[in-house]
C-alpha positions as CSV (number, residue, x, y, z in Angstrom):
1,M,14.1,-12.3,197.5
2,V,17.7,-11.3,196.7
3,V,19.0,-12.7,193.4
4,D,22.7,-13.4,193.1
5,I,22.6,-14.6,189.5
6,H,20.3,-13.0,186.9
7,T,20.6,-13.6,183.1
8,E,18.5,-12.4,180.2
9,G,19.0,-13.9,176.8
10,L,22.5,-14.9,177.6
11,S,24.1,-16.5,174.5
12,K,27.6,-17.6,173.4
13,V,28.7,-18.5,169.9
14,F,32.1,-20.1,169.0
15,G,32.5,-19.7,165.3
16,T,29.6,-21.8,163.9
17,V,28.9,-23.5,167.2
18,Q,26.0,-22.2,169.3
19,A,27.3,-23.0,172.8
20,L,24.6,-21.2,174.8
21,T,21.2,-20.0,173.6
22,E,19.0,-17.3,175.2
23,L,19.6,-18.4,178.8
24,N,17.1,-16.8,181.2
25,L,17.8,-17.7,184.8
26,D,17.6,-16.4,188.3
27,V,19.4,-17.9,191.3
28,S,18.5,-16.5,194.7
29,R,21.0,-15.8,197.5
30,G,21.8,-18.7,199.8
31,S,20.3,-21.3,197.4
32,I,22.0,-24.3,195.9
33,F,21.5,-24.5,192.1
34,G,22.5,-27.5,190.0
35,F,23.3,-27.5,186.3
36,L,22.9,-30.9,184.6
37,G,23.5,-31.8,180.9
38,P,25.5,-34.0,178.6
39,N,29.2,-33.3,177.7
40,G,29.3,-30.2,175.4
41,A,25.9,-29.0,176.6
42,G,27.2,-25.5,177.5
43,K,27.5,-25.9,181.3
44,T,31.1,-24.9,181.6
45,T,30.7,-22.1,179.1
46,T,27.9,-20.7,181.3
47,V,30.1,-20.8,184.4
48,R,33.0,-19.1,182.6
49,I,30.7,-16.3,181.5
50,L,29.2,-15.8,184.9
51,A,32.6,-16.0,186.6
52,G,33.9,-13.2,184.5
53,L,36.3,-15.3,182.5
54,L,34.5,-15.3,179.1
55,R,32.5,-12.7,177.3
56,S,29.1,-13.5,176.1
57,T,28.0,-13.0,172.5
58,R,24.6,-11.6,173.3
59,G,22.4,-11.0,176.3
60,T,23.1,-9.7,179.8
61,A,23.9,-11.1,183.2
62,T,24.7,-9.9,186.7
63,V,26.4,-11.9,189.5
64,C,26.1,-10.5,193.0
65,G,24.8,-7.3,191.5
66,Y,27.8,-6.9,189.2
67,D,27.6,-6.9,185.4
68,V,29.6,-9.8,183.8
69,Q,30.8,-7.7,180.9
70,S,32.0,-4.6,182.6
71,Q,32.7,-5.6,186.3
72,S,34.5,-9.0,186.0
73,N,37.1,-8.0,188.6
74,E,34.4,-7.2,191.1
75,I,32.8,-10.6,190.4
76,K,36.1,-12.5,190.9
77,A,36.5,-10.7,194.2
78,V,33.2,-12.0,195.7
79,T,33.1,-15.4,194.1
80,G,34.9,-18.7,194.3
81,L,35.5,-21.0,191.4
82,L,36.4,-24.7,191.3
83,P,36.8,-25.5,187.6
84,E,36.5,-29.0,186.2
85,T,40.2,-29.2,185.3
86,P,42.0,-27.0,187.8
87,G,45.8,-26.6,188.2
88,L,47.9,-27.0,191.3
89,Y,51.5,-26.0,192.1
90,S,52.8,-29.5,192.7
91,K,56.1,-28.3,194.3
92,L,54.2,-26.6,197.1
93,S,52.7,-28.2,200.2
94,A,49.0,-27.9,200.9
95,V,49.6,-25.2,203.5
96,E,51.9,-23.2,201.1
97,F,49.4,-23.4,198.3
98,L,46.5,-22.3,200.5
99,E,48.7,-19.4,201.8
100,F,49.3,-18.4,198.2
101,I,45.6,-18.5,197.4
102,G,44.8,-16.6,200.6
103,A,47.3,-13.8,199.7
104,L,45.6,-13.5,196.3
105,N,42.4,-12.8,198.2
106,N,43.9,-10.4,200.7
107,L,44.0,-12.8,203.6
108,S,47.0,-13.0,205.9
109,G,48.2,-13.6,209.4
110,D,46.4,-15.5,212.1
111,L,43.0,-15.4,210.3
112,L,44.5,-17.1,207.3
113,R,46.4,-19.7,209.3
114,R,43.3,-20.6,211.4
115,R,41.2,-21.0,208.3
116,I,43.9,-23.2,206.6
117,D,44.3,-25.4,209.7
118,R,40.6,-25.8,210.2
119,L,39.7,-26.5,206.6
120,L,42.5,-29.1,206.2
121,G,41.3,-30.7,209.5
122,I,37.7,-30.8,208.4
123,L,38.8,-32.4,205.0
124,G,41.0,-35.0,206.7
125,L,44.3,-33.7,205.5
126,E,45.8,-32.5,208.8
127,G,48.5,-35.2,208.8
128,R,49.7,-34.4,205.3
129,Q,49.4,-30.6,205.3
130,N,53.1,-30.1,204.9
131,D,53.7,-32.7,202.2
132,L,54.2,-31.6,198.6
133,L,51.1,-31.7,196.5
134,E,52.8,-33.9,194.0
135,S,52.7,-36.7,196.6
136,Y,48.9,-36.4,197.0
137,S,46.3,-38.7,195.4
138,S,43.8,-37.2,193.0
139,G,41.2,-37.2,195.7
140,M,43.4,-35.4,198.2
141,K,44.2,-32.8,195.6
142,Q,40.5,-32.3,195.0
143,K,40.0,-31.7,198.8
144,V,42.7,-29.0,198.7
145,L,41.0,-27.4,195.7
146,V,37.7,-27.4,197.6
147,A,39.5,-25.7,200.5
148,C,41.0,-23.0,198.3
149,T,37.7,-22.3,196.6
150,I,36.0,-21.4,199.9
151,L,39.0,-20.1,201.8
152,H,38.1,-16.4,201.4
153,E,34.5,-17.0,202.3
154,P,33.0,-16.0,198.9
155,R,29.5,-14.8,198.6
156,L,28.9,-17.2,195.7
157,V,30.7,-20.4,194.8
158,F,30.9,-22.0,191.3
159,L,31.7,-25.7,191.4
160,D,32.3,-27.7,188.2
161,E,32.2,-31.4,189.0
162,P,33.3,-30.9,192.6
163,T,33.1,-34.6,193.6
164,S,34.5,-36.2,190.4
165,R,37.7,-37.5,192.2
166,L,36.3,-38.0,195.7
167,D,35.4,-41.3,197.4
168,P,32.0,-41.7,199.0
169,A,33.0,-40.5,202.4
170,A,34.6,-37.3,201.0
171,T,31.6,-36.7,198.8
172,A,29.3,-36.9,201.8
173,L,31.5,-34.4,203.6
174,V,31.4,-32.0,200.7
175,K,27.6,-32.3,200.6
176,E,27.4,-31.4,204.2
177,L,29.8,-28.5,203.8
178,I,27.7,-27.0,201.0
179,H,24.5,-27.4,203.0
180,A,26.1,-25.8,206.1
181,M,27.5,-22.8,204.2
182,A,24.3,-22.2,202.3
183,K,22.2,-22.4,205.6
184,E,24.6,-20.7,208.1
185,T,26.4,-18.1,205.9
186,D,23.9,-17.5,203.1
187,T,26.5,-18.6,200.5
188,T,25.0,-19.2,197.1
189,F,26.2,-22.3,195.1
190,F,26.1,-22.9,191.4
191,I,27.1,-26.5,190.7
192,C,27.7,-28.2,187.4
193,T,27.7,-32.0,187.7
194,H,27.0,-35.2,185.9
195,M,26.2,-36.9,189.2
196,T,22.4,-37.0,189.4
197,D,22.3,-38.5,192.8
198,F,24.6,-35.7,194.1
199,A,22.4,-33.1,192.5
200,E,19.2,-34.7,193.9
201,D,20.7,-34.8,197.4
202,V,22.2,-31.3,197.4
203,C,20.4,-28.9,195.0
204,E,17.2,-27.1,195.7
205,R,16.7,-26.2,192.1
206,I,18.1,-27.8,188.9
207,G,18.4,-26.7,185.3
208,I,19.0,-29.2,182.5
209,L,20.9,-27.9,179.5
210,I,20.9,-29.6,176.1
211,E,22.9,-28.2,173.2
212,G,23.0,-24.8,174.9
213,E,19.3,-24.6,175.6
214,L,17.7,-24.8,179.1
215,V,15.0,-27.4,178.6
216,S,14.0,-28.1,182.2
217,L,14.0,-26.0,185.4
218,G,12.7,-26.7,188.9
219,S,13.2,-28.6,192.1
220,P,14.3,-32.3,191.8
221,K,10.8,-33.4,192.6
222,E,9.2,-31.0,190.1
223,I,11.4,-32.4,187.4
224,T,10.9,-36.0,188.2
225,D,7.1,-35.6,188.6
226,G,7.0,-33.7,185.4
227,V,8.2,-36.7,183.4
228,G,6.5,-39.3,185.6
229,V,9.5,-41.1,186.9
230,G,10.8,-42.0,190.4
231,N,14.2,-40.3,190.6
232,L,16.4,-37.6,189.0
233,E,18.6,-40.1,187.1
234,E,15.6,-41.6,185.3
235,A,14.2,-38.1,184.7
236,Y,17.5,-36.9,183.3
237,L,17.8,-39.9,180.9
238,K,14.3,-39.4,179.7
239,I,14.8,-35.7,179.1
240,V,18.2,-35.9,177.3
241,G,17.3,-39.2,175.5
242,G,20.0,-41.3,177.1
243,E,18.1,-44.4,178.0
244,V,20.2,-47.5,177.5
245,D,19.2,-50.0,174.7
246,R,20.5,-53.1,176.4
247,E,19.9,-55.3,173.4
248,R,22.5,-53.4,171.5
249,L,25.2,-53.4,174.2
250,L,27.1,-56.3,172.7
251,S,26.3,-55.7,169.0
252,W,29.8,-54.5,168.4
253,R,31.0,-58.2,168.6
254,D,29.1,-59.2,165.4
């Protein structure tokens, strides 16, 4: 088994805040891994370290065989990253923006144009490809961001809340695109999400992070069976302690 992500004791401290604690994790090539956890659990910090954007405080990690501390440029060249709050050049059209992203990844000419046309067609944007991005809805912008993340056919893709702005039909399309790339091109996916139904449908293995610590790891079935519930949402709420006390929901009115 080829491992695309390997961490040993990976930790990150911001001042007095322990954002990530002793993360030991392996993600095999061509697999779809999901990272779940509450806000502030350390998911985005982990992605930033693995993507070569943030230095860890302790521990080691390799991504696609490259060391995260000393070979961040090599990691950036073979990975794609869709952050939770990405930026777009609103005065460019979708085509112009993707041409710019392609140039940054050494793509040009007919190959780049074909990829742009086909991706925009697959994502349902072929009629708006020459409109400025400032005229796009949030969901349409998210589709463009998905396209630019995979445009250069990265070996590993980091996705942070990839479906947060998408409608159900677009979400289903992204699910199928992830499955197809993992199966047909051996692309590895590392996905941070709050959407337990999305994670359950897409991810082969899932890690649950609480206050920087990995507290659960396994397939969706292994995690749900381990806590004796019927689906991943129930398992997640049981593990993180987020069950709703319905009797208190309107107590603020007293």
